[in-house]
C-alpha positions as CSV (number, residue, x, y, z in Angstrom):
1,M,37.4,143.2,219.2
2,V,35.6,146.2,217.6
3,Y,36.9,149.9,218.1
4,K,35.4,153.2,217.4
5,V,38.4,155.6,216.1
6,Y,37.8,158.9,215.9
7,K,39.0,162.3,216.6
8,R,37.7,165.1,219.2
9,G,39.1,168.1,219.6
10,N,43.1,168.0,219.2
11,Y,42.5,164.4,221.1
12,L,42.2,161.2,219.4
13,V,39.1,158.6,220.9
14,M,39.2,154.9,220.6
15,V,36.0,153.0,222.4
16,D,36.1,149.2,222.2
17,T,32.8,147.0,222.3
18,A,33.3,146.5,226.0
19,N,33.1,150.5,226.0
20,N,36.7,151.0,227.3
21,Y,37.8,154.5,226.2
22,I,41.2,155.5,225.4
23,E,42.1,159.1,224.9
24,E,45.2,160.4,223.4
25,A,46.4,163.9,221.9
26,S,46.7,163.3,218.7
27,G,50.0,164.5,218.3
28,N,50.9,161.7,220.5
29,V,49.5,159.2,218.6
30,L,51.4,157.2,215.2
31,I,49.0,154.9,213.3
32,T,51.5,152.3,211.0
33,K,51.2,149.3,209.2
34,S,54.1,146.8,208.8
35,K,53.7,146.3,205.0
36,T,51.8,147.9,201.7
37,D,49.3,145.0,201.9
38,S,48.6,144.8,205.7
39,T,45.5,144.8,206.7
40,A,46.1,145.7,210.6
41,Y,47.6,148.9,212.2
42,N,49.4,149.6,214.9
43,F,48.6,152.1,217.1
44,N,51.4,153.6,219.1
45,L,50.5,155.4,222.1
46,K,53.2,157.5,223.3
47,S,52.3,158.4,226.7
48,S,51.2,155.1,228.1
49,E,54.1,154.1,225.8
50,S,51.9,150.8,224.4
51,V,51.1,149.5,220.9
52,L,47.5,148.2,219.8
53,N,47.3,146.1,217.0
54,V,44.0,146.2,215.2
55,A,42.6,144.8,212.0
56,F,41.1,147.3,209.9
57,S,38.0,145.1,209.5
58,D,37.6,145.8,213.2
59,I,38.1,149.9,212.8
60,R,34.8,152.1,213.1
61,D,34.3,155.8,212.9
62,E,32.1,157.4,215.6
63,S,29.1,156.6,214.3
64,N,30.2,152.7,214.5
65,T,30.4,152.7,210.5
66,A,33.2,151.0,208.7
67,Y,35.5,153.1,206.8
68,S,34.7,152.8,203.0
69,S,38.4,151.2,202.4
70,Q,41.6,151.4,203.8
71,E,42.6,154.0,201.7
72,A,40.1,156.3,203.3
73,F,41.2,155.3,206.8
74,E,44.7,155.8,206.1
75,N,44.2,159.4,204.7
76,W,42.2,160.2,207.8
77,Y,44.4,158.9,210.3
78,S,47.7,160.9,207.9
79,S,45.9,164.0,208.8
80,S,45.1,164.0,212.1
81,T,47.8,162.0,214.0
82,G,51.5,161.6,214.2
83,F,54.2,162.3,216.6
84,S,54.5,165.8,216.8
85,T,54.8,168.8,219.4
86,A,51.3,170.5,217.8
87,T,48.7,169.5,219.6
88,G,46.6,168.9,216.9
89,G,49.1,166.5,215.6
90,S,50.7,166.5,212.1
91,V,51.1,164.0,209.1
92,A,52.4,160.8,209.8
93,N,55.6,159.8,208.7
94,I,55.3,155.9,207.6
95,V,58.4,153.4,207.2
96,Y,58.0,150.8,204.6
97,F,61.4,148.6,204.5
98,I,61.4,147.1,200.8
99,A,63.0,143.6,200.1
100,S,60.9,143.0,197.0
101,K,58.5,144.5,194.7
102,S,55.8,142.9,196.6
103,D,56.9,145.7,199.9
104,F,55.6,148.5,197.5
105,P,52.2,149.2,196.7
106,T,50.5,147.2,194.5
107,A,51.2,148.5,190.9
108,V,48.0,149.5,188.8
109,G,48.3,149.4,185.2
110,G,52.2,149.1,185.5
111,V,52.2,152.2,187.9
112,I,53.3,151.7,191.6
113,T,52.2,155.0,193.5
114,L,53.8,155.9,196.4
115,L,51.8,156.8,199.6
116,D,52.3,160.4,200.5
117,N,54.4,161.4,203.3
118,A,55.4,157.8,203.4
119,T,59.3,156.5,203.7
120,Y,60.6,153.4,201.3
121,Y,63.6,151.9,203.2
122,V,65.3,149.7,200.1
123,T,67.5,146.9,201.6
124,T,69.2,145.3,198.8
125,T,68.6,144.9,194.8
126,V,64.8,145.5,193.9
127,D,63.3,144.9,190.2
128,L,60.2,146.6,189.7
129,L,59.9,144.2,186.6
130,G,58.7,146.1,184.4
131,D,56.7,148.5,186.6
132,R,57.8,152.4,187.2
133,I,57.2,154.8,190.1
134,V,55.0,157.5,190.6
135,S,55.8,159.3,193.7
136,G,53.3,160.9,196.0
137,Q,53.6,164.1,197.8
138,N,57.0,163.9,200.2
139,S,57.7,160.7,199.7
140,V,60.8,159.4,200.8
141,I,63.5,156.9,199.1
142,L,66.3,155.7,201.0
143,G,68.8,152.5,201.2
144,F,70.9,151.1,203.6
145,S,74.0,151.8,200.7
146,S,74.4,152.5,197.2
147,E,76.9,149.9,197.1
148,N,74.2,147.1,197.8
149,C,71.1,148.6,197.5
150,Y,69.4,149.2,193.8
151,L,66.3,149.9,191.8
152,K,65.6,148.6,188.5
153,S,63.1,147.4,186.3
154,T,63.5,144.9,184.2
155,G,61.2,144.9,180.9
156,L,60.6,148.8,181.6
157,N,61.2,150.3,178.1
158,S,64.7,152.5,178.5
159,A,62.7,155.4,177.4
160,T,60.3,155.6,179.9
161,A,61.3,157.1,183.2
162,L,61.6,155.0,186.0
163,I,60.4,157.5,188.6
164,T,58.3,160.4,188.0
165,S,57.3,163.1,190.3
166,N,55.8,166.4,190.3
167,Y,56.8,166.9,194.3
168,S,59.5,167.4,196.6
169,L,61.6,163.8,196.4
170,P,64.5,163.4,199.2
171,I,66.8,160.4,197.9
172,R,69.7,159.1,200.0
173,N,72.3,156.1,199.8
174,I,70.9,154.2,196.9
175,S,71.8,153.0,193.2
176,F,69.5,153.2,190.1
177,T,70.2,151.7,186.9
178,H,67.8,151.9,183.9
179,G,67.9,153.6,180.4
180,T,66.2,156.6,181.9
181,V,66.0,157.1,185.9
182,F,63.7,160.7,186.5
183,N,61.0,162.6,184.8
184,L,60.6,165.1,187.8
185,D,58.4,168.4,187.3
186,G,57.6,170.3,190.2
187,D,56.0,174.0,190.9
188,G,59.1,176.1,191.1
189,V,58.0,177.4,194.3
190,T,57.5,174.8,197.1
191,T,59.3,171.9,196.1
192,A,62.9,170.6,196.4
193,L,65.7,168.0,196.1
194,D,67.8,167.0,197.8
195,W,70.0,164.1,197.1
196,F,73.0,162.3,199.1
197,G,75.1,159.2,198.6
198,I,73.6,158.3,195.5
199,N,74.8,155.8,192.3
200,F,73.4,156.2,188.6
201,V,75.0,152.9,187.2
202,D,74.7,152.3,183.2
203,C,72.2,155.1,182.9
204,A,72.0,156.4,179.3
205,T,69.4,159.3,180.5
206,V,69.6,160.2,184.2
207,G,66.7,161.9,183.0
208,T,65.1,165.7,183.5
209,I,64.8,167.9,186.6
210,K,62.4,171.1,185.7
211,D,60.8,173.7,187.9
212,Y,62.0,173.1,191.3
213,S,63.0,175.7,193.9
214,N,66.4,174.0,194.7
215,F,68.4,170.9,193.8
216,V,71.3,169.6,196.0
217,M,73.1,166.4,195.4
218,G,76.1,165.0,197.2
219,D,79.0,162.5,197.6
220,S,77.0,160.5,194.4
221,A,78.1,159.3,191.3
222,F,77.7,158.7,187.5
223,L,79.0,155.7,186.7
224,N,79.2,154.8,183.2
225,S,75.5,157.3,182.8
226,S,74.6,160.6,181.6
227,G,72.0,162.7,180.2
228,M,71.2,164.7,183.9
229,T,69.0,167.7,182.1
230,F,67.5,170.3,184.2
231,D,65.2,172.7,182.3
232,G,62.1,175.3,183.7
233,S,62.9,177.4,186.2
234,I,65.3,176.5,189.0
235,G,66.9,178.5,192.5
236,T,70.0,176.6,192.9
237,I,71.4,173.5,191.4
238,A,74.6,172.8,193.2
239,F,76.8,169.6,193.2
240,G,79.5,168.5,195.8
241,N,81.9,165.6,196.3
242,C,80.7,164.3,193.3
243,L,82.1,161.5,190.6
244,F,81.1,161.7,186.8
245,D,81.7,159.1,184.6
246,T,79.9,159.6,181.4
247,S,78.6,157.1,179.1
248,T,79.7,156.3,175.5
249,S,78.8,159.2,173.2
250,G,77.0,161.2,176.2
251,T,77.0,164.5,178.1
252,A,76.7,164.4,181.7
253,I,74.8,167.8,182.5
254,I,72.9,169.6,180.1
255,L,71.6,173.0,180.6
256,P,69.4,173.7,177.5
257,S,68.1,177.2,176.4
258,T,64.9,177.1,178.0
259,L,66.3,176.9,181.8
260,T,66.2,179.7,183.8
261,V,68.2,179.9,186.6
262,S,67.7,182.8,189.1
263,R,70.8,181.7,191.5
264,R,73.3,179.5,190.8
265,F,74.5,176.7,189.0
266,R,77.8,175.4,191.0
267,I,79.6,172.3,191.3
268,I,82.5,172.0,193.8
269,Y,85.2,169.5,194.7
270,S,84.1,167.0,192.3
271,S,85.7,165.2,189.2
272,F,85.0,164.7,185.5
273,V,86.0,161.7,183.9
274,T,85.0,162.1,180.0
275,L,86.5,160.2,177.5
276,S,86.7,161.4,173.8
277,G,83.2,161.4,171.9
278,E,81.8,162.3,175.5
279,S,80.8,165.6,177.1
280,S,81.0,167.1,180.8
281,I,79.0,170.2,180.5
282,N,76.8,171.6,178.1
283,V,75.5,175.3,179.2
284,S,73.6,176.8,176.3
285,S,74.6,180.2,175.5
286,S,70.9,181.3,175.6
287,A,70.3,179.7,179.3
288,T,69.4,182.5,181.7
289,I,72.2,182.6,184.1
290,G,73.1,185.3,186.3
291,N,76.9,187.0,185.6
292,E,79.6,184.8,187.5
293,R,76.7,182.3,188.9
294,Y,77.8,179.4,186.7
295,I,80.3,178.3,189.3
296,L,82.8,175.3,189.0
297,D,85.6,175.6,191.8
298,T,87.9,172.9,192.3
299,V,86.6,170.6,189.7
300,N,89.0,168.2,187.7
301,F,88.7,167.1,184.4
302,S,90.3,164.1,182.6
303,G,90.0,161.6,179.7
304,G,90.4,163.5,176.5
305,G,86.7,164.4,175.7
306,S,85.2,167.9,175.4
307,Y,84.9,169.1,178.8
308,I,82.8,172.8,178.4
309,L,80.4,173.3,175.7
310,G,78.5,176.3,175.0
311,V,79.0,179.1,177.8
312,D,82.9,178.9,178.7
313,Q,85.4,180.7,180.8
314,T,85.2,183.8,178.6
315,S,81.8,184.6,179.7
316,N,80.7,186.8,182.2
317,K,78.2,184.2,183.6
318,T,80.8,181.9,184.5
319,L,83.5,181.7,187.9
320,F,85.8,179.1,187.5
321,T,88.4,178.7,189.7
322,N,91.5,176.0,191.1
323,C,89.6,173.8,188.2
324,V,92.2,171.1,186.7
325,G,91.9,170.0,182.8
326,I,90.0,173.5,181.6
327,Q,90.8,177.1,181.7
328,N,89.7,179.0,184.9
329,T,88.2,181.8,184.6
330,T,90.4,185.0,184.5
331,T,89.9,188.9,184.1
332,R,93.3,190.2,182.1
333,G,94.3,192.2,179.4
334,F,97.7,192.7,177.6
335,Y,98.9,194.2,174.1
336,Y,102.3,195.0,173.3
337,M,104.6,196.7,170.6
338,V,107.9,195.7,169.6
339,N,110.3,198.1,167.1
340,N,107.2,200.6,166.4
341,T,108.3,203.2,163.9
342,T,105.4,205.8,164.4
343,D,106.2,208.9,166.3
344,T,103.6,210.5,168.5
345,P,103.6,214.2,167.6
346,I,104.1,216.5,170.1
347,G,105.2,220.0,168.6
348,V,104.6,223.8,170.2
349,P,100.7,222.6,171.0
350,N,101.3,219.9,172.9
351,V,104.4,220.9,174.9
352,N,103.7,219.6,178.4
353,V,100.5,218.1,177.3
354,W,99.3,214.9,177.4
355,V,98.7,212.7,174.4
356,K,98.2,209.2,173.5
357,A,100.9,207.1,172.0
358,L,100.9,206.3,168.6
359,G,101.9,203.0,167.0
360,T,100.0,199.6,166.5
361,T,99.4,197.3,169.3
362,T,99.3,193.2,169.3
363,A,96.6,191.9,171.8
364,D,97.6,188.6,174.1
365,S,95.9,185.7,172.6
366,N,95.2,184.8,176.4
367,N,93.2,188.1,177.0
368,S,89.5,187.6,179.2
369,K,86.6,190.1,179.8
370,F,89.1,192.9,178.0
371,T,88.6,193.8,174.2
372,H,91.5,195.7,172.4
373,S,92.1,198.3,170.0
374,N,95.5,200.1,169.1
375,N,96.8,201.4,172.7
376,R,93.6,200.7,174.3
377,L,91.9,197.7,176.4
378,T,88.3,198.3,177.2
379,Y,86.7,196.2,180.0
380,T,83.8,194.1,179.2
381,G,83.4,192.3,182.8
382,A,80.1,192.9,185.0
383,F,81.2,193.9,187.9
384,N,83.0,196.5,189.2
385,T,87.2,195.6,190.3
386,S,90.0,196.5,190.9
387,F,92.8,195.9,188.7
388,L,96.9,196.8,189.0
389,V,97.9,198.4,185.4
390,T,101.7,197.6,184.9
391,V,103.3,199.4,181.5
392,N,107.0,198.6,180.6
393,T,108.6,200.7,177.7
394,A,111.5,201.7,175.9
395,L,111.3,205.1,173.7
396,R,113.3,207.6,172.0
397,S,113.2,211.0,170.8
398,G,114.9,213.2,168.0
399,A,116.8,215.1,170.4
400,S,119.0,214.8,173.8
401,N,118.3,215.7,177.3
402,Q,114.2,215.6,176.8
403,N,112.2,215.0,180.2
404,I,109.4,212.7,178.7
405,S,106.4,211.3,180.8
406,I,104.5,208.3,180.3
407,G,101.5,207.8,182.2
408,I,97.9,205.8,182.6
409,A,94.8,207.2,181.0
410,K,91.3,206.0,182.1
411,N,88.6,206.8,179.6
412,G,90.7,209.1,178.0
413,S,91.9,211.4,181.1
414,I,95.5,211.2,182.6
415,L,95.6,209.4,186.0
416,T,98.3,211.9,187.4
417,N,99.9,209.7,190.5
418,S,100.9,207.1,187.6
419,E,103.0,209.5,186.0
420,M,106.7,208.4,185.6
421,T,109.7,210.6,183.7
422,I,112.4,209.3,181.4
423,R,115.0,211.3,181.3
424,T,116.8,210.8,178.0
425,S,120.6,211.8,177.3
426,T,121.2,210.9,173.9
427,S,118.7,211.4,171.0
428,N,117.3,208.4,168.6
429,Q,118.4,206.3,171.2
430,E,116.0,203.9,173.3
431,H,115.7,204.9,177.0
432,P,113.5,202.5,179.4
433,G,110.9,203.4,181.7
434,S,107.9,201.8,183.5
435,T,104.8,202.7,185.8
436,Q,102.4,200.9,187.9
437,Y,98.9,202.2,189.2
438,Q,95.9,200.9,190.7
439,I,92.2,201.3,189.8
440,D,88.3,200.5,189.8
441,L,87.2,199.9,186.3
442,V,83.6,199.1,185.2
443,T,82.0,197.7,182.2
444,N,83.4,199.7,178.9
445,D,85.8,201.5,181.1
446,Y,89.3,201.7,178.9
447,V,92.8,202.3,179.8
448,E,95.7,203.7,177.5
449,L,99.4,204.9,177.7
450,F,99.6,208.8,177.4
451,V,103.0,210.2,176.8
452,K,103.8,213.9,177.4
453,N,107.1,216.0,176.7
454,N,108.3,219.1,178.3
455,Q,109.9,220.1,174.9
456,S,108.3,220.3,171.7
457,T,110.0,217.3,169.9
458,D,107.8,214.1,169.0
459,V,108.4,211.0,171.0
460,R,108.4,207.5,169.8
461,V,107.1,204.6,172.1
462,S,109.6,202.2,170.1
463,D,108.6,199.1,172.7
464,L,105.7,198.5,175.1
465,N,104.1,196.0,177.4
466,F,100.8,196.9,178.7
467,S,99.2,194.5,181.3
468,V,96.0,194.4,183.4
469,V,95.2,192.3,186.0
470,K,92.4,191.7,188.3
471,I,93.5,192.3,191.7
472,L,92.0,189.3,193.6
473,V,90.9,189.8,197.5
């Protein structure tokens, strides 16, 4: 039986050759087909809970003219129907179950082009036999489980991407195995990638992801795989609960100099297994990432390879916390003197005047976000931060019964509340003293040890430990 199928206002109308008239709100009609090469369509009518199966050859438009092609008809109903609360209908979401290559759209020139707004549910290992996939707008790729649902393409050049897309591409519960899996290039504004439960198995190059608003991947794994490169402009790059088992000579994740991350690059609760000759993460020092927006939180690195290349924990870009196998981000400074023989002159002009303690100090090798010069630590971090400054010293004077004060100076000015007084009972003998103070520092602020004597005798700071540590809140 022939049906005229057309839209009138917010309603879909079907009229058969017997002049039977069916009218249904467009948003309550879902038109589907069972396979990509099917030549019949199911009309799902929500209000009557009925389904009509109509051959394409029996479908006409309102003027009783056949549609020029199935593609023309599908484009029409995709924009005119679909279960939705919107009375005008919405894009129909078609689900195809894929058990073999033949269940995908027919390849043209070696390219399988996925339909817009269609979901492809892969049910087993599917070999594309030398063909590759180009995704449509809002295409979705799903599997039942990454343990037994695979996409591969025997015969496809390993340097040719298995899947190419310029759109958003949600993927769930599936594995890929090919030399190069992805070549994805979005618009940087409306396109996003949300992946869950994906395995990359024996993939030398996972591929390039460029110009997406967000990329989020969770509960997924690289299994003997490497080479996921982010490029262009991306808002957020986020991994959670992932395993990265890097392939031989490969680098798991690459952020090149041409990448701009406008919000954050973050990996949490994940593990890298990186053997000798392999690399975990390579972030170019020229990549644009904001301060403390390169985040590794509770990430385990093992295997003896190169874990962090390029930007490391000393950079203001990084915030590494609770990680194993790499150095976490710290903000601390320390210097010391032992058996110093340089006196700090006091004399009559400097009685009861604060002066910087003299001597040659040595910086600790683990200092981070502080630079050192003699008796000075300069903060180079990016943010206004609270610190605890601790000073332990032994000092002496050429005269007995001196009241010598020590104190912490910030940017050359004494912090009066840091003053502690050491009373020397014997000349030329070391007397211990200490002080501690909490201060706020911004970039390029510096701290030093100052001394003061209420008499004119010179002061010698023989031994000194000077520590500045970020206060965790």
